[in-house]
ROTI-73322 format. One line per field, with one value per atom (N, C-alpha, C, O, CB): residue in one letter; atom name; y, x, z. Coordinates in pm, whole numbers, padded with zeros to 5 digits. Glycine has a CB too. Example, Ala and Ser with C-alpha at 12.3 -4.5 7.8 and 13.67 -1.06 7.14 Angstrom:
residues 2
type	c(A:A:A:A:A:S:S:S:S:S) $
atom	c(N:CA:C:O:CB:N:CA:C:O:CB) $
north	c(-00569:-00450:-00330:-00332:-00447:-00225:-00106:00003:00114:-00060) $
east	c(01319:01230:01320:01424:01131:01285:01367:01290:01341:01408) $
up	c(00780:00780:00780:00846:00905:00708:00714:00787:00804:00572) $
This chain:
residues 58
type	c(X:X:X:X:X:X:X:X:X:X:X:X:X:X:X:X:X:X:X:X:X:X:X:X:X:X:X:X:X:X:X:X:X:X:X:X:X:X:X:X:X:X:X:X:X:X:X:X:X:X:X:X:X:X:X:X:X:X:X:X:X:X:X:X:X:X:X:X:X:X:X:X:X:X:X:X:X:X:X:X:X:X:X:X:X:X:X:X:X:X:X:X:X:X:X:X:X:X:X:X:X:X:X:X:X:X:X:X:X:X:X:X:X:X:X:X:X:X:X:X:X:X:X:X:X:X:X:X:X:X:X:X:X:X:X:X:X:X:X:X:X:X:X:X:X:X:X:X:X:X:X:X:X:X:X:X:X:X:X:X:X:X:X:X:X:X:X:X:X:X:X:X:X:X:X:X:X:X:X:X:X:X:X:X:X:X:X:X:X:X:X:X:X:X:X:X:X:X:X:X:X:X:X:X:X:X:X:X:X:X:X:X:X:X:X:X:X:X:X:X:X:X:X:X:X:X:X:X:X:X:X:X:X:X:X:X:X:X:X:X:X:X:X:X:X:X:X:X:X:X:X:X:X:X:X:X:X:X:X:X:X:X:X:X:X:X:X:X:X:X:X:X:X:X:X:X:X:X:X:X:X:X:X:X:X:X:X:X:X:X) $
atom	c(N:CA:C:O:CB:N:CA:C:O:CB:N:CA:C:O:CB:N:CA:C:O:CB:N:CA:C:O:CB:N:CA:C:O:CB:N:CA:C:O:CB:N:CA:C:O:CB:N:CA:C:O:CB:N:CA:C:O:CB:N:CA:C:O:CB:N:CA:C:O:CB:N:CA:C:O:CB:N:CA:C:O:CB:N:CA:C:O:CB:N:CA:C:O:CB:N:CA:C:O:CB:N:CA:C:O:CB:N:CA:C:O:CB:N:CA:C:O:CB:N:CA:C:O:CB:N:CA:C:O:CB:N:CA:C:O:CB:N:CA:C:O:CB:N:CA:C:O:CB:N:CA:C:O:CB:N:CA:C:O:CB:N:CA:C:O:CB:N:CA:C:O:CB:N:CA:C:O:CB:N:CA:C:O:CB:N:CA:C:O:CB:N:CA:C:O:CB:N:CA:C:O:CB:N:CA:C:O:CB:N:CA:C:O:CB:N:CA:C:O:CB:N:CA:C:O:CB:N:CA:C:O:CB:N:CA:C:O:CB:N:CA:C:O:CB:N:CA:C:O:CB:N:CA:C:O:CB:N:CA:C:O:CB:N:CA:C:O:CB:N:CA:C:O:CB:N:CA:C:O:CB:N:CA:C:O:CB:N:CA:C:O:CB:N:CA:C:O:CB:N:CA:C:O:CB:N:CA:C:O:CB:N:CA:C:O:CB:N:CA:C:O:CB:N:CA:C:O:CB:N:CA:C:O:CB:N:CA:C:O:CB:N:CA:C:O:CB) $
north	c(20024:20129:20198:20297:20097:20135:20230:20338:20417:20150:20370:20466:20550:20664:20415:20529:20644:20665:20776:20603:20588:20677:20783:20906:20555:20719:20815:20945:21055:20701:20902:20994:20978:21073:21079:20840:20856:20751:20701:20807:20717:20658:20572:20585:20786:20484:20413:20281:20235:20414:20191:20073:20009:20056:20051:19879:19742:19670:19618:19634:19673:19579:19455:19448:19643:19348:19212:19158:19163:19111:19117:19029:18894:18864:19085:18793:18650:18677:18747:18567:18616:18585:18477:18366:18592:18497:18387:18299:18201:18419:18327:18244:18123:18152:18329:18012:17904:17926:17913:17794:17958:17987:18118:18167:17908:18184:18363:18363:18273:18473:18479:18531:18495:18483:18652:18469:18421:18271:18236:18427:18175:18071:18074:17972:17975:18186:18220:18265:18295:18335:18271:18342:18418:18346:18221:18547:18583:18605:18688:18696:18453:18444:18450:18393:18299:18493:18566:18440:18428:18767:18371:18298:18215:18207:18177:18146:18057:18136:18081:17952:18214:18349:18391:18386:18521:18429:18469:18347:18366:18503:18241:18154:18114:18094:18018:18098:18107:18198:18182:18104:18301:18424:18543:18632:18484:18531:18610:18743:18830:18616:18761:18920:18925:18841:18975:19052:19104:19206:19264:19179:19225:19315:19479:19520:19321:19536:19635:19751:19862:19645:19752:19810:19716:19595:19798:19821:19746:19726:19756:19802:19660:19643:19773:19787:19557:19861:20014:20092:20193:20066:20072:20211:20137:20203:20265:19979:19977:19974:19950:19921:19998:20046:20199:20243:19995:20290:20414:20473:20592:20490:20381:20423:20375:20452:20344:20254:20243:20367:20421:20197:20382:20479:20642:20704:20484:20687:20810:20880:20995:20787:20756:20854:20904:21007:20760:20847:20875:21026:21074:20726:21077:21190:21303:21412:21198:21270:21406:21478:21594:21399) $
east	c(03595:03515:03410:03350:03475:03398:03284:03340:03254:03213:03465:03529:03548:03503:03671:03592:03550:03429:03386:03579:03364:03223:03184:03180:03075:03164:03149:03250:03221:03205:03386:03456:03533:03573:03383:03557:03587:03702:03718:03446:03794:03909:03903:03979:04049:03779:03752:03801:03766:03601:03901:03952:03826:03778:04105:03774:03689:03728:03838:03706:03637:03641:03562:03439:03599:03653:03603:03564:03610:03734:03472:03379:03362:03345:03197:03365:03291:03149:03072:03293:03122:02961:02903:02925:02887:02825:02745:02663:02631:02686:02607:02544:02625:02705:02464:02594:02633:02628:02729:02554:02515:02502:02475:02385:02395:02551:02539:02603:02669:02657:02567:02604:02721:02720:02607:02850:02955:02903:02952:03119:02828:02792:02704:02655:02761:02676:02585:02683:02799:02474:02641:02722:02609:02520:02824:02611:02527:02598:02682:02458:02507:02584:02447:02345:02692:02443:02333:02373:02289:02354:02462:02530:02392:02368:02681:02292:02204:02073:02018:02169:02037:01912:01982:01923:01900:02104:02175:02163:02128:02351:02191:02231:02081:02065:02337:01946:01812:01737:01643:01748:01807:01742:01828:01775:01680:01952:02019:02024:02102:01947:01931:01977:02107:02177:01870:02115:02243:02199:02093:02374:02247:02250:02188:02210:02419:02143:02128:02203:02190:01988:02247:02285:02457:02468:02152:02573:02666:02667:02587:02783:02803:02838:02867:02822:02965:02949:03000:02896:02901:03100:02780:02659:02571:02484:02541:02590:02538:02573:02496:02489:02700:02711:02706:02687:02814:02726:02696:02547:02531:02764:02435:02327:02302:02257:02234:02341:02366:02349:02264:02485:02528:02591:02496:02466:02767:02462:02364:02323:02345:02262:02233:02146:02243:02206:02033:02398:02431:02540:02621:02503:02520:02616:02527:02574:02665:02373:02324:02316:02277:02171) $
up	c(09947:09897:09947:09905:09810:10038:10137:10204:10243:10259:10233:10313:10176:10189:10412:10073:09937:09933:09965:09786:09903:09867:09997:09990:09844:10086:10249:10259:10306:10405:10197:10256:10377:10445:10273:10406:10569:10536:10424:10708:10670:10645:10819:10915:10597:10800:10923:10889:10780:10972:10989:10973:11048:11150:11029:10975:11007:11130:11150:10893:11203:11314:11303:11306:11428:11287:11267:11434:11548:11181:11375:11526:11491:11373:11565:11597:11593:11555:11621:11740:11446:11481:11530:11482:11383:11627:11683:11638:11706:11750:11492:11426:11329:11240:11358:11359:11269:11119:11050:11298:11072:10922:10920:10987:10843:10842:10848:10695:10644:11000:10641:10516:10456:10334:10520:10536:10439:10411:10303:10507:10461:10356:10263:10216:10401:10228:10121:10009:10038:10164:09891:09784:09679:09634:09697:09644:09550:09418:09382:09595:09325:09227:09099:09136:09245:09004:08926:08811:08722:08881:08805:08679:08622:08502:08729:08743:08688:08630:08535:08796:08659:08615:08477:08369:08749:08492:08347:08236:08120:08372:08282:08170:08120:07999:08218:08230:08169:08083:08005:08248:08119:08071:07995:07928:08192:08013:07916:07990:07953:07773:08107:08175:08245:08300:08296:08223:08332:08431:08411:08250:08501:08624:08592:08478:08676:08650:08595:08688:08636:08567:08760:08861:08884:08903:08985:08875:08922:09086:09175:08871:09082:09231:09328:09442:09234:09261:09277:09268:09338:09175:09187:09207:09317:09375:09035:09353:09455:09572:09664:09449:09585:09698:09731:09844:09733:09600:09646:09661:09690:09568:09639:09626:09828:09913:09472:09848:09970:10073:10144:09967:10025:10106:10088:10190:10048:09972:09974:10069:10106:09935:10118:10253:10344:10401:10361:10386:10504:10456:10536:10584:10329:10290:10334:10365:10122:10336:10327:10486:10499:10250) $
Protein backbone atom coordinates (compact mmCIF):
# COMPACT_ATOMS: atom_id res chain seq x y z
CA UNK A 1 0.00 0.00 0.00
CA UNK A 2 2.85 2.41 0.80
CA UNK A 3 4.47 1.71 -2.57
CA UNK A 4 1.16 2.51 -4.26
CA UNK A 5 0.77 5.83 -2.44
CA UNK A 6 4.39 6.86 -3.05
CA UNK A 7 4.48 5.59 -6.63
CA UNK A 8 7.44 3.32 -5.87
CA UNK A 9 8.21 -0.37 -6.26
CA UNK A 10 10.54 -1.12 -3.35
CA UNK A 11 10.68 -4.60 -1.86
CA UNK A 12 10.76 -4.41 1.95
CA UNK A 13 13.79 -5.81 3.73
CA UNK A 14 12.84 -7.68 6.87
CA UNK A 15 15.36 -7.77 9.69
CA UNK A 16 15.17 -9.50 13.03
CA UNK A 17 14.10 -7.24 15.86
CA UNK A 18 16.48 -7.14 18.81
CA UNK A 19 13.81 -6.17 21.36
CA UNK A 20 11.85 -8.87 23.19
CA UNK A 21 8.66 -6.82 23.38
CA UNK A 22 7.95 -4.79 20.30
CA UNK A 23 5.04 -3.62 18.19
CA UNK A 24 4.36 -7.13 16.83
CA UNK A 25 3.29 -8.02 20.38
CA UNK A 26 0.62 -5.32 20.41
CA UNK A 27 -2.54 -4.99 18.41
CA UNK A 28 -4.35 -1.79 17.58
CA UNK A 29 -7.94 -2.71 18.35
CA UNK A 30 -10.54 -0.06 18.95
CA UNK A 31 -13.35 -2.54 19.78
CA UNK A 32 -13.43 -1.80 23.54
CA UNK A 33 -13.73 1.96 23.08
CA UNK A 34 -16.25 1.38 20.30
CA UNK A 35 -18.37 -0.83 22.55
CA UNK A 36 -18.21 1.73 25.38
CA UNK A 37 -18.86 4.86 23.31
CA UNK A 38 -20.12 3.83 19.88
CA UNK A 39 -17.40 5.94 18.27
CA UNK A 40 -15.92 4.96 14.93
CA UNK A 41 -12.50 5.93 13.58
CA UNK A 42 -12.64 9.25 11.72
CA UNK A 43 -9.76 8.31 9.41
CA UNK A 44 -9.57 5.00 7.54
CA UNK A 45 -6.36 2.98 7.56
CA UNK A 46 -5.85 3.80 3.89
CA UNK A 47 -6.31 7.53 4.48
CA UNK A 48 -3.92 7.35 7.43
CA UNK A 49 -1.24 5.77 5.24
CA UNK A 50 -1.79 8.47 2.62
CA UNK A 51 -1.46 11.20 5.26
CA UNK A 52 1.76 9.73 6.64
CA UNK A 53 3.25 9.38 3.15
CA UNK A 54 2.10 12.84 2.00
CA UNK A 55 5.14 14.81 3.18
CA UNK A 56 7.44 12.47 1.24
CA UNK A 57 5.66 13.35 -1.99
CA UNK A 58 6.60 17.04 -1.77
